[in-house]
C-alpha positions in Angstrom: -9.9 5.2 13.7 -8.6 1.7 12.8 -5.4 3.1 11.4 -4.7 4.9 14.7 -5.4 1.7 16.7 -3.1 -0.3 14.4 -0.3 2.3 14.8 -0.6 2.0 18.6 -0.4 -1.8 18.4 2.5 -1.8 15.9 3.9 1.4 17.5 7.5 0.1 16.8 7.6 1.1 13.1 4.3 2.4 11.8 5.9 4.2 8.9 7.2 0.9 7.4 3.6 -0.5 7.4 2.4 2.8 5.8 5.1 2.7 3.1 4.4 -1.0 2.5 0.7 -0.2 2.0 1.5 2.8 -0.3 4.1 0.7 -2.3 1.7 -2.2 -2.7 -1.0 0.2 -4.0 1.2 1.9 -6.5 2.5 -1.4 -7.7 -1.0 -2.7 -8.2 -1.9 0.5 -10.2 1.2 0.2 -12.3 0.5 -3.5 -13.1 -3.1 -2.7 -13.9 -2.1 0.1 -16.3 0.5 -2.1 -18.0 -1.9 -5.0 -18.4 -4.5 -2.5 -19.7 -2.2 -1.3 -22.4 -1.2 -4.9 -23.4 -4.8 -6.2 -23.5 -6.3 -3.1 -25.1 
């Protein structure tokens, strides 16, 4: 619901916002895994 509303608001380039969110998520996971291996 909210995502659809946001896409309508930022209808210019919704895919960039989506890719940015996915990229940030993957980056966070990668950093967490690396830190996990270092600390553990």
